[in-house]
N, C-alpha and C positions, 0 to 999 in steps of 0.2 A: 841587740838584746843581750843582756848579760848572760854569761855561760850557764849559771845556776838556774836563772829564770827560764832559759830556753829548755833545759833538761826537764824542769818541772812541767812545762807545757807539753813536752813530748810524752812524758809519763802519763799525764792526765788523759791526753787523747788516746794513747795506747790502751789505757784501762777502760775507757768508754767504748772503744772499738771492740775489745775482747768481750766485754759484757754484752754488747749487741749481738755478737756471734753465738754466745752461750745461751742467752735467754731471749725468747721471742713469743709474743702472744699470737694466737691464731684466731682469726675471725671465722665464725661458722656461718654457713649459708642459712637462709631462712628455713625453718623446719616446715615439713609438709603437714598441713593441717586440714586438707580437703581430699576428697576422693579416697582411693585406697579400699582395702577390705572392710567389710562391715564388722562391728564389734562382735556379733554373735559368731560370725565365721572365724574371726581371730581367736575367739575362745575355743572353738572346735579344733583349730590347727595349732594352738599354743602347746609347746612341748619342749622338754629338755633334750637337746641333741646329744646322742650317746658320745661319751668321751673318746672311745676308741676310734670313732669315725668322724671326729670333729674336723670340719673343713679348714683349709688354710688359705682360702680365697680372700681377696681384698674387700673391705667395706668402704664405700664411697663417703666423701665428706658430707654429702646430702643425707645419706642414711645415718651416719653418726650424729649429725645435727638433730635429726628427728628423734633418734633414740634418747639423746641427752635431754632434749626438751621434754619428752615424756617422762623420763626418769626423775627429773627434778620435782615434778608435781605442780609446777607453776604453769598450768595449761590453759588458764582462763584469764590471762592478763593479770590485772590487779584485783580481780573479784573473788579469788579463792583458790584453794589447792585441791588437787586430786590425790594427794598423799596426806595421811593424818599428821597434823602439826599441833603440838602442845600450845594452847593459848594463842593459836594463830601465828606463831612465830615462824620466821624464815627457816629453811631446812637446817636442822642441827646434825645432819649427816652429809658430809661432803663427798663428791664423786671425783676420783682421780682416774685419768684415762691413760693406760699403759699401752704403747704401741712400738713399732720399730723405730720411730723417731725420738722416743723418750717417754717421759711421763708428764702429763699436764693436769692441772686442776681445772675442773669445769666451773666457771663462774656463771651461775644461773642468772644473776642480774647483769645483763649485758650480753649474755649468750656467746661466750667466747672461751677459749682455752688458754690458760696461763702456764707457761713452761716451768716445770720444777727441776727437771734434769733431762739431759739429752741421752741418757743411758737406757738401753732396752733391757728391762728387767723381767719380761714376760716369762722366761724360762726359770726364773729363780723364786717366784712368789707363791707357786702352788705346789701341793704335794704330788699331784699327778703329772706325768710327763707331757700329756696332751695339751696342757695349758699353754705351752709355748707356741702351739700352732694357731691359736686364735689371733685374728687380726687385731683385736683390742681386748684388753681386760679392764673392766670397770671395777675400781676398788672402792668399796664403801667404808669411809672412815669417819668416826664421830668428830664433831667440832667441839673441842674442849672449852671453847669460850661461850658455848651456849648451854642452857639448862642448868646454870650454876645455882639457881634458886631451889633446885630439887635435890633430893638425896641421891647418892650414886646409884642405888638400886632402881629408883624411879626413872632416873635419866637413862639408864641402860635399857629399861623396858620400852620407853618411848623410842629410843634409837633402833631397837630390834624391830619394833612395829613399823617404823618408817622404812627400814631396809626391805622388809617384806613387801610393802606397798610399792616401793620404787622398783624392785625386781619384777613384780607382777606387771607393772606398766611396761617395763622393758620387754618382757616375754610377749605381751600382746602386740606391741608395735613391731617387734622382730617378726612375729608371725605375719602381720600385715605386709611388711616389706620383704617377706620371704628370706629372712636372715636366720642363721643358726644362733641359738643362745643356750647357755647352761650356767646355772648358779652353782658356785663352788664354795663350800664352807671349809674344806680341808686346805688351809693356807699356811704360809710361813710368816706369821705376824712380826717376828723379830727382824726378818729380812726386810719387810716392807717398811717398818719403823726406821731402820737404819738407812735404807736407800733414799727414803723421802725426808729424812731428818725430822721425824715427827716427835712431839713430846712423848715421854715414856707412858703417860696415862692416856694416850690416844691410840688405842688398840684397834686395828682393822677388824671389821665384822665379817666380810666375805668378798667374793669376786663374782662378776658376771662376765662370762666369755661371750664374745661376738665373732661371728665368722660368716662365710658365704660360700 
């Protein structure tokens, strides 16, 4: 094999290998959809865990899977959403999952995590120090490719409503799974945008902390 061609092949394979090390999708377990705490009991136990005492315990893959399934609102297969959706459109708020292994985008269609970065940004994205103790931070970020037929004001209203419903779903399932949860609005949007390389007009709305 000519020298130049051999070098090109080596470079190509090296590039592919390095990409495989940096970016990896994570398949999530099947979410829990049976048993568990009743809805009325979950409503009774639903609470925001105090920030000063937020636990630093691990959240299992099974628990994270169920939380994300609930948060997306696609909880009845293809028959409807449990989160308000304008004109029945798919979620126009995306959920990014920040943990010790990096940040992943939750792909609700396919139920898996797509790696965005392998950097742990939990300590950098919230105004409060306790945010770094959470096993996971769910970051709610608008999908700028959706709701383009609406005015910016209308689109923002729909997104805020969606995040409210998503976070409530998380609170209820967290109570059922005996996890700690806390919604955080005091965030550092400029840091999140920079770390996730988001478009400038894609401003994060808030965080949901998860712990155990």
